[in-house]
C-alpha positions as CSV (number, residue, x, y, z in Angstrom):
1,X,53.0,12.4,-22.4
2,X,49.9,11.5,-24.4
3,X,49.3,13.6,-27.6
4,X,45.7,14.5,-28.7
5,X,45.0,13.9,-32.4
6,X,41.7,15.8,-32.4
7,X,38.9,17.3,-30.1
8,X,37.5,15.1,-27.5
9,X,34.2,13.7,-28.5
10,X,31.5,13.5,-25.8
11,X,28.7,11.1,-26.8
12,X,25.4,13.0,-27.5
13,X,22.7,12.7,-24.9
14,X,20.0,11.6,-27.0
15,X,17.5,11.7,-24.3
16,X,18.0,15.5,-23.8
17,X,16.5,16.5,-27.2
18,X,13.8,14.1,-27.6
19,X,10.2,14.8,-26.6
20,X,8.7,13.3,-23.5
21,X,6.4,11.1,-25.6
22,X,9.6,9.5,-27.2
23,X,11.3,9.1,-23.8
24,X,8.4,7.3,-21.9
25,X,8.8,4.1,-23.9
26,X,12.5,4.2,-23.1
27,X,11.9,4.7,-19.5
28,X,9.5,1.7,-19.4
29,X,11.9,-0.6,-21.2
30,X,14.8,0.3,-19.0
31,X,12.7,-0.3,-15.8
32,X,11.6,-3.5,-17.3
33,X,15.2,-4.4,-17.9
34,X,16.7,-3.5,-14.7
35,X,13.8,-4.7,-12.5
36,X,13.8,-8.2,-14.2
37,X,17.7,-8.5,-13.7
38,X,17.4,-7.5,-9.9
39,X,14.5,-9.7,-9.2
40,X,16.0,-12.7,-11.0
41,X,19.3,-12.4,-9.0
42,X,17.5,-11.9,-5.8
43,X,15.3,-15.1,-6.4
44,X,18.3,-17.1,-7.8
45,X,20.9,-16.1,-5.2
46,X,19.0,-15.3,-2.1
47,X,15.9,-17.3,-2.5
48,X,13.4,-14.3,-2.1
49,X,10.0,-15.3,-3.7
50,X,8.7,-13.1,-6.5
51,X,5.7,-12.6,-4.5
52,X,7.6,-10.2,-1.8
53,X,6.1,-6.8,-1.3
54,X,9.6,-5.4,-1.5
55,X,9.7,-5.8,-5.1
56,X,6.7,-3.4,-5.7
57,X,8.4,-0.9,-3.4
58,X,11.6,-1.2,-5.4
59,X,9.9,-1.1,-8.8
60,X,8.2,2.3,-7.7
61,X,11.6,3.8,-6.5
62,X,13.3,2.5,-9.6
63,X,10.7,3.9,-12.2
64,X,10.7,7.3,-10.2
65,X,14.7,7.3,-10.4
66,X,14.6,6.6,-14.1
67,X,12.0,9.2,-14.7
68,X,14.0,11.8,-12.7
69,X,17.0,11.0,-14.8
70,X,15.4,11.1,-18.1
71,X,12.7,14.0,-17.6
72,X,14.7,16.4,-15.6
73,X,15.2,19.7,-17.5
74,X,18.6,20.7,-18.7
75,X,20.2,24.1,-18.2
76,X,19.7,26.4,-21.3
77,X,23.4,26.1,-22.1
78,X,23.3,22.3,-22.0
79,X,20.3,22.2,-24.4
80,X,22.2,24.5,-26.9
81,X,25.3,22.2,-26.7
82,X,23.4,19.0,-27.1
83,X,21.5,20.5,-30.1
84,X,24.8,21.7,-31.7
85,X,26.0,18.2,-31.4
86,X,23.1,16.6,-32.9
87,X,23.4,19.0,-35.9
88,X,27.1,18.1,-36.2
89,X,26.6,14.5,-36.1
């Protein structure tokens, strides 16, 4: 049986307490990183040309998904917990 040496520590969700203007550059960077990795993989392993329209459609879906993940509102309780964690850290 494992023993606990202290309270569990859940990593602070930094994006939850940042204003939208600070989140947008992070969204763009994350989109760019993911999109380039997927595109490079498809070009290298499946020989799909970079000019295919499917990349544009994937890019739009990806940016929408990431935006929803970053910008979806938190519950009031989750906001309080996140702010308390930020003050503690």
